[in-house]
N, CA, C, O and the ligand as a Tripos MOL2 file, in Angstrom:
@<TRIPOS>MOLECULE
protein
  177   175    45     0     0
PROTEIN
NO_CHARGES

@<TRIPOS>ATOM
      1 N         -82.5330 -200.2520   50.1500 N.3       1 MET1
      2 CA        -83.5540 -201.3000   49.9440 C.3       1 MET1
      3 C         -83.2110 -202.1690   48.7560 C.2       1 MET1
      4 O         -82.9480 -201.6580   47.6680 O.2       1 MET1
      5 N         -83.2090 -203.4750   48.9490 N.am      2 SER2
      6 CA        -82.8580 -204.4200   47.8440 C.3       2 SER2
      7 C         -83.9550 -204.4920   46.8470 C.2       2 SER2
      8 O         -85.0790 -204.0470   47.0760 O.2       2 SER2
      9 N         -83.5950 -205.0770   45.7040 N.am      3 GLU3
     10 CA        -84.6340 -205.2720   44.6440 C.3       3 GLU3
     11 C         -85.7670 -206.1530   45.1550 C.2       3 GLU3
     12 O         -86.9380 -205.8830   44.8850 O.2       3 GLU3
     13 N         -85.4260 -207.1880   45.8810 N.am      4 ALA4
     14 CA        -86.4290 -208.1120   46.3750 C.3       4 ALA4
     15 C         -87.4310 -207.3630   47.3380 C.2       4 ALA4
     16 O         -88.6360 -207.6180   47.3200 O.2       4 ALA4
     17 N         -86.8930 -206.4670   48.1450 N.am      5 GLU5
     18 CA        -87.7040 -205.6970   49.0200 C.3       5 GLU5
     19 C         -88.6430 -204.7520   48.2470 C.2       5 GLU5
     20 O         -89.7910 -204.5180   48.6250 O.2       5 GLU5
     21 N         -88.0900 -204.2270   47.1490 N.am      6 LEU6
     22 CA        -88.9320 -203.3570   46.3310 C.3       6 LEU6
     23 C         -90.1180 -204.1130   45.7460 C.2       6 LEU6
     24 O         -91.2420 -203.6130   45.7150 O.2       6 LEU6
     25 N         -89.8480 -205.3000   45.2950 N.am      7 VAL7
     26 CA        -90.8550 -206.1320   44.6940 C.3       7 VAL7
     27 C         -91.9340 -206.4120   45.7480 C.2       7 VAL7
     28 O         -93.1310 -206.3320   45.4700 O.2       7 VAL7
     29 N         -91.4860 -206.7370   46.9460 N.am      8 ALA8
     30 CA        -92.4550 -207.0910   48.0370 C.3       8 ALA8
     31 C         -93.2980 -205.9110   48.3820 C.2       8 ALA8
     32 O         -94.5040 -206.0580   48.5820 O.2       8 ALA8
     33 N         -92.6950 -204.7010   48.4650 N.am      9 ALA9
     34 CA        -93.4530 -203.5210   48.8480 C.3       9 ALA9
     35 C         -94.4570 -203.2120   47.7090 C.2       9 ALA9
     36 O         -95.5870 -202.7870   47.9500 O.2       9 ALA9
     37 N         -94.0070 -203.4380   46.4860 N.am     10 ASP10
     38 CA        -94.9100 -203.1050   45.3550 C.3      10 ASP10
     39 C         -96.0940 -204.0290   45.3840 C.2      10 ASP10
     40 O         -97.1700 -203.6210   44.9470 O.2      10 ASP10
     41 N         -95.9740 -205.2600   45.8720 N.am     11 ALA11
     42 CA        -97.0660 -206.1750   45.9120 C.3      11 ALA11
     43 C         -98.1060 -205.7470   46.9590 C.2      11 ALA11
     44 O         -99.2750 -206.1170   46.8480 O.2      11 ALA11
     45 N         -97.7190 -205.0180   47.9140 N.am     12 VAL12
     46 CA        -98.6650 -204.5860   48.9860 C.3      12 VAL12
     47 C         -99.4070 -203.3960   48.5290 C.2      12 VAL12
     48 O        -100.6350 -203.3940   48.6190 O.2      12 VAL12
     49 N         -98.7660 -202.3780   48.0440 N.am     13 ILE13
     50 CA        -99.4210 -201.1470   47.5560 C.3      13 ILE13
     51 C         -98.9420 -200.8510   46.1410 C.2      13 ILE13
     52 O         -97.8200 -200.3860   45.9400 O.2      13 ILE13
     53 N         -99.7790 -201.1160   45.1860 N.am     14 ASP14
     54 CA        -99.4120 -200.8260   43.7510 C.3      14 ASP14
     55 C        -100.3720 -199.7310   43.3290 C.2      14 ASP14
     56 O        -101.5440 -199.9960   43.0620 O.2      14 ASP14
     57 N         -99.8700 -198.4770   43.2660 N.am     15 LEU15
     58 CA       -100.7240 -197.3700   43.0010 C.3      15 LEU15
     59 C        -101.2000 -197.3390   41.5580 C.2      15 LEU15
     60 O        -102.1230 -196.6080   41.1970 O.2      15 LEU15
     61 N        -100.5210 -198.1830   40.7210 N.am     16 ASP16
     62 CA       -100.9330 -198.2470   39.3210 C.3      16 ASP16
     63 C        -101.9780 -199.2880   39.0610 C.2      16 ASP16
     64 O        -102.5260 -199.3660   37.9610 O.2      16 ASP16
     65 N        -102.2670 -200.1060   40.0800 N.am     17 ALA17
     66 CA       -103.2490 -201.1660   39.9000 C.3      17 ALA17
     67 C        -104.6790 -200.6200   39.9280 C.2      17 ALA17
     68 O        -104.8870 -199.4950   40.3810 O.2      17 ALA17
     69 N        -105.6330 -201.3590   39.4720 N.am     18 ASP18
     70 CA       -107.0390 -200.9050   39.5110 C.3      18 ASP18
     71 C        -107.5540 -200.7760   40.9580 C.2      18 ASP18
     72 O        -108.4110 -199.9430   41.2510 O.2      18 ASP18
     73 N        -107.0180 -201.6090   41.8430 N.am     19 SER19
     74 CA       -107.3940 -201.4890   43.2500 C.3      19 SER19
     75 C        -106.2720 -202.1110   44.0660 C.2      19 SER19
     76 O        -105.3990 -202.8020   43.5400 O.2      19 SER19
     77 N        -106.3190 -201.8520   45.3300 N.am     20 ASN20
     78 CA       -105.3270 -202.3700   46.2380 C.3      20 ASN20
     79 C        -106.0370 -203.0060   47.4220 C.2      20 ASN20
     80 O        -107.1910 -202.6760   47.6970 O.2      20 ASN20
     81 N        -105.4070 -203.8600   48.0870 N.am     21 ASN21
     82 CA       -105.8990 -204.4790   49.2940 C.3      21 ASN21
     83 C        -105.1480 -203.7990   50.4850 C.2      21 ASN21
     84 O        -103.9220 -203.6950   50.5010 O.2      21 ASN21
     85 N        -105.9120 -203.3720   51.4170 N.am     22 CYS22
     86 CA       -105.3320 -202.7540   52.6150 C.3      22 CYS22
     87 C        -104.4080 -203.7190   53.3280 C.2      22 CYS22
     88 O        -104.7870 -204.8640   53.5770 O.2      22 CYS22
     89 N        -103.2200 -203.2890   53.6560 N.am     23 PRO23
     90 CA       -102.2550 -204.2170   54.3910 C.3      23 PRO23
     91 C        -102.6910 -204.4300   55.8120 C.2      23 PRO23
     92 O        -102.2280 -205.3680   56.4610 O.2      23 PRO23
     93 N        -103.5640 -203.5910   56.3180 N.am     24 ALA24
     94 CA       -103.9990 -203.7720   57.7040 C.3      24 ALA24
     95 C        -105.2840 -204.6700   57.8030 C.2      24 ALA24
     96 O        -105.3230 -205.6090   58.5970 O.2      24 ALA24
     97 N        -106.2740 -204.3760   57.0240 N.am     25 CYS25
     98 CA       -107.5410 -205.0810   57.1820 C.3      25 CYS25
     99 C        -107.9390 -205.8570   55.8730 C.2      25 CYS25
    100 O        -108.9820 -206.5080   55.8210 O.2      25 CYS25
    101 N        -107.0800 -205.7630   54.8390 N.am     26 MET26
    102 CA       -107.2570 -206.4760   53.5890 C.3      26 MET26
    103 C        -108.5320 -206.0130   52.8180 C.2      26 MET26
    104 O        -108.9280 -206.6600   51.8480 O.2      26 MET26
    105 N        -109.1530 -204.9260   53.2370 N.am     27 ASP27
    106 CA       -110.2790 -204.4060   52.4850 C.3      27 ASP27
    107 C        -109.7620 -203.8800   51.1120 C.2      27 ASP27
    108 O        -108.5680 -203.6200   50.9610 O.2      27 ASP27
    109 N        -110.6600 -203.7290   50.1330 N.am     28 VAL28
    110 CA       -110.2480 -203.2350   48.8380 C.3      28 VAL28
    111 C        -110.2280 -201.6830   48.8900 C.2      28 VAL28
    112 O        -111.1930 -201.0210   49.2740 O.2      28 VAL28
    113 N        -109.0570 -201.1620   48.4760 N.am     29 ILE29
    114 CA       -108.9380 -199.7130   48.3520 C.3      29 ILE29
    115 C        -109.0030 -199.3340   46.9030 C.2      29 ILE29
    116 O        -108.1130 -199.6940   46.1330 O.2      29 ILE29
    117 N        -110.0610 -198.5940   46.4930 N.am     30 PRO30
    118 CA       -110.2180 -198.2230   45.0850 C.3      30 PRO30
    119 C        -109.0400 -197.4200   44.5610 C.2      30 PRO30
    120 O        -108.3710 -196.7120   45.3120 O.2      30 PRO30
    121 N        -108.7960 -197.5390   43.2620 N.am     31 LYS31
    122 CA       -107.7090 -196.7720   42.6390 C.3      31 LYS31
    123 C        -107.9240 -195.3360   42.8240 C.2      31 LYS31
    124 O        -109.0430 -194.8640   42.6210 O.2      31 LYS31
    125 N        -106.9130 -194.5830   43.2040 N.am     32 GLY32
    126 CA       -107.0340 -193.1370   43.3790 C.3      32 GLY32
    127 C        -107.3550 -192.7660   44.7880 C.2      32 GLY32
    128 O        -107.2150 -191.6060   45.1770 O.2      32 GLY32
    129 N        -107.7930 -193.7480   45.5810 N.am     33 SER33
    130 CA       -108.1020 -193.4110   46.9930 C.3      33 SER33
    131 C        -106.7660 -193.4380   47.7990 C.2      33 SER33
    132 O        -105.8830 -194.2680   47.5850 O.2      33 SER33
    133 N        -106.6990 -192.5040   48.7020 N.am     34 ALA34
    134 CA       -105.4570 -192.4080   49.5380 C.3      34 ALA34
    135 C        -105.7720 -192.9480   50.8770 C.2      34 ALA34
    136 O        -104.9260 -192.8500   51.7660 O.2      34 ALA34
    137 N        -106.9360 -193.5190   51.1050 N.am     35 GLN35
    138 CA       -107.3430 -193.9640   52.4270 C.3      35 GLN35
    139 C        -108.1890 -195.1920   52.3230 C.2      35 GLN35
    140 O        -109.0720 -195.2660   51.4690 O.2      35 GLN35
    141 N        -107.9370 -196.1830   53.1900 N.am     36 CYS36
    142 CA       -108.7230 -197.3690   53.2380 C.3      36 CYS36
    143 C        -110.1390 -197.1220   53.6850 C.2      36 CYS36
    144 O        -110.3400 -196.5740   54.7690 O.2      36 CYS36
    145 N        -111.1600 -197.5090   52.8820 N.am     37 PRO37
    146 CA       -112.5450 -197.2800   53.3510 C.3      37 PRO37
    147 C        -112.9730 -198.1410   54.5010 C.2      37 PRO37
    148 O        -113.9900 -197.8950   55.1480 O.2      37 PRO37
    149 N        -112.1570 -199.1860   54.7530 N.am     38 GLY38
    150 CA       -112.5650 -200.1170   55.8680 C.3      38 GLY38
    151 C        -112.0590 -199.7120   57.2000 C.2      38 GLY38
    152 O        -112.8000 -199.7300   58.1830 O.2      38 GLY38
    153 N        -110.7700 -199.3350   57.2630 N.am     39 CYS39
    154 CA       -110.1610 -199.0260   58.5910 C.3      39 CYS39
    155 C        -109.6270 -197.6350   58.6330 C.2      39 CYS39
    156 O        -109.2550 -197.1640   59.7070 O.2      39 CYS39
    157 N        -109.5660 -196.9150   57.4720 N.am     40 GLY40
    158 CA       -109.0740 -195.5820   57.4770 C.3      40 GLY40
    159 C        -107.5970 -195.3860   57.3330 C.2      40 GLY40
    160 O        -107.0930 -194.2660   57.4210 O.2      40 GLY40
    161 N        -106.8730 -196.5220   57.1000 N.am     41 LEU41
    162 CA       -105.4790 -196.4530   56.9470 C.3      41 LEU41
    163 C        -105.1010 -195.5820   55.7190 C.2      41 LEU41
    164 O        -105.6160 -195.7790   54.6180 O.2      41 LEU41
    165 N        -104.2250 -194.6590   55.9380 N.am     42 ARG42
    166 CA       -103.8140 -193.8060   54.7980 C.3      42 ARG42
    167 C        -102.6410 -194.4240   54.0530 C.2      42 ARG42
    168 O        -101.6560 -194.8410   54.6610 O.2      42 ARG42
    169 N        -102.7610 -194.4800   52.7030 N.am     43 ILE43
    170 CA       -101.7040 -195.0440   51.9060 C.3      43 ILE43
    171 C        -101.2510 -193.9650   50.9290 C.2      43 ILE43
    172 O        -101.8350 -192.8820   50.8800 O.2      43 ILE43
    173 N        -100.2070 -194.2610   50.1500 N.am     44 GLY44
    174 CA        -99.7230 -193.2390   49.1510 C.3      44 GLY44
    175 C         -99.1020 -192.1020   49.9460 C.2      44 GLY44
    176 O         -98.6250 -191.1290   49.3620 O.2      44 GLY44
    177 ZN       -107.9140 -201.0850   55.9470 Zn       45 ZN45
@<TRIPOS>BOND
     1     1     2 1
     2     2     3 1
     3     3     4 2
     4     3     5 am
     5     5     6 1
     6     6     7 1
     7     7     8 2
     8     7     9 am
     9     9    10 1
    10    10    11 1
    11    11    12 2
    12    11    13 am
    13    13    14 1
    14    14    15 1
    15    15    16 2
    16    15    17 am
    17    17    18 1
    18    18    19 1
    19    19    20 2
    20    19    21 am
    21    21    22 1
    22    22    23 1
    23    23    24 2
    24    23    25 am
    25    25    26 1
    26    26    27 1
    27    27    28 2
    28    27    29 am
    29    29    30 1
    30    30    31 1
    31    31    32 2
    32    31    33 am
    33    33    34 1
    34    34    35 1
    35    35    36 2
    36    35    37 am
    37    37    38 1
    38    38    39 1
    39    39    40 2
    40    39    41 am
    41    41    42 1
    42    42    43 1
    43    43    44 2
    44    43    45 am
    45    45    46 1
    46    46    47 1
    47    47    48 2
    48    47    49 am
    49    49    50 1
    50    50    51 1
    51    51    52 2
    52    51    53 am
    53    53    54 1
    54    54    55 1
    55    55    56 2
    56    55    57 am
    57    57    58 1
    58    58    59 1
    59    59    60 2
    60    59    61 am
    61    61    62 1
    62    62    63 1
    63    63    64 2
    64    63    65 am
    65    65    66 1
    66    66    67 1
    67    67    68 2
    68    67    69 am
    69    69    70 1
    70    70    71 1
    71    71    72 2
    72    71    73 am
    73    73    74 1
    74    74    75 1
    75    75    76 2
    76    75    77 am
    77    77    78 1
    78    78    79 1
    79    79    80 2
    80    79    81 am
    81    81    82 1
    82    82    83 1
    83    83    84 2
    84    83    85 am
    85    85    86 1
    86    86    87 1
    87    87    88 2
    88    87    89 am
    89    89    90 1
    90    90    91 1
    91    91    92 2
    92    91    93 am
    93    93    94 1
    94    94    95 1
    95    95    96 2
    96    95    97 am
    97    97    98 1
    98    98    99 1
    99    99   100 2
   100    99   101 am
   101   101   102 1
   102   102   103 1
   103   103   104 2
   104   103   105 am
   105   105   106 1
   106   106   107 1
   107   107   108 2
   108   107   109 am
   109   109   110 1
   110   110   111 1
   111   111   112 2
   112   111   113 am
   113   113   114 1
   114   114   115 1
   115   115   116 2
   116   115   117 am
   117   117   118 1
   118   118   119 1
   119   119   120 2
   120   119   121 am
   121   121   122 1
   122   122   123 1
   123   123   124 2
   124   123   125 am
   125   125   126 1
   126   126   127 1
   127   127   128 2
   128   127   129 am
   129   129   130 1
   130   130   131 1
   131   131   132 2
   132   131   133 am
   133   133   134 1
   134   134   135 1
   135   135   136 2
   136   135   137 am
   137   137   138 1
   138   138   139 1
   139   139   140 2
   140   139   141 am
   141   141   142 1
   142   142   143 1
   143   143   144 2
   144   143   145 am
   145   145   146 1
   146   146   147 1
   147   147   148 2
   148   147   149 am
   149   149   150 1
   150   150   151 1
   151   151   152 2
   152   151   153 am
   153   153   154 1
   154   154   155 1
   155   155   156 2
   156   155   157 am
   157   157   158 1
   158   158   159 1
   159   159   160 2
   160   159   161 am
   161   161   162 1
   162   162   163 1
   163   163   164 2
   164   163   165 am
   165   165   166 1
   166   166   167 1
   167   167   168 2
   168   167   169 am
   169   169   170 1
   170   170   171 1
   171   171   172 2
   172   171   173 am
   173   173   174 1
   174   174   175 1
   175   175   176 2
@<TRIPOS>SUBSTRUCTURE
     1 MET1         2 RESIDUE 1 A MET
     2 SER2         6 RESIDUE 1 A SER
     3 GLU3        10 RESIDUE 1 A GLU
     4 ALA4        14 RESIDUE 1 A ALA
     5 GLU5        18 RESIDUE 1 A GLU
     6 LEU6        22 RESIDUE 1 A LEU
     7 VAL7        26 RESIDUE 1 A VAL
     8 ALA8        30 RESIDUE 1 A ALA
     9 ALA9        34 RESIDUE 1 A ALA
    10 ASP10       38 RESIDUE 1 A ASP
    11 ALA11       42 RESIDUE 1 A ALA
    12 VAL12       46 RESIDUE 1 A VAL
    13 ILE13       50 RESIDUE 1 A ILE
    14 ASP14       54 RESIDUE 1 A ASP
    15 LEU15       58 RESIDUE 1 A LEU
    16 ASP16       62 RESIDUE 1 A ASP
    17 ALA17       66 RESIDUE 1 A ALA
    18 ASP18       70 RESIDUE 1 A ASP
    19 SER19       74 RESIDUE 1 A SER
    20 ASN20       78 RESIDUE 1 A ASN
    21 ASN21       82 RESIDUE 1 A ASN
    22 CYS22       86 RESIDUE 1 A CYS
    23 PRO23       90 RESIDUE 1 A PRO
    24 ALA24       94 RESIDUE 1 A ALA
    25 CYS25       98 RESIDUE 1 A CYS
    26 MET26      102 RESIDUE 1 A MET
    27 ASP27      106 RESIDUE 1 A ASP
    28 VAL28      110 RESIDUE 1 A VAL
    29 ILE29      114 RESIDUE 1 A ILE
    30 PRO30      118 RESIDUE 1 A PRO
    31 LYS31      122 RESIDUE 1 A LYS
    32 GLY32      126 RESIDUE 1 A GLY
    33 SER33      130 RESIDUE 1 A SER
    34 ALA34      134 RESIDUE 1 A ALA
    35 GLN35      138 RESIDUE 1 A GLN
    36 CYS36      142 RESIDUE 1 A CYS
    37 PRO37      146 RESIDUE 1 A PRO
    38 GLY38      150 RESIDUE 1 A GLY
    39 CYS39      154 RESIDUE 1 A CYS
    40 GLY40      158 RESIDUE 1 A GLY
    41 LEU41      162 RESIDUE 1 A LEU
    42 ARG42      166 RESIDUE 1 A ARG
    43 ILE43      170 RESIDUE 1 A ILE
    44 GLY44      174 RESIDUE 1 A GLY
    45 ZN45       177 GROUP 0 **** ****
């Protein structure tokens, strides 16, 4: 994986951020949650 791809992936799911947006439904996933509350997508 190239550095550019790593940056792009980090922009989608940043486990160090206060919150993330689900890549599937764009709902907010609270920090520490391993699952999107909107659609149930599992992250991390
Ligand atoms: Zn979702």
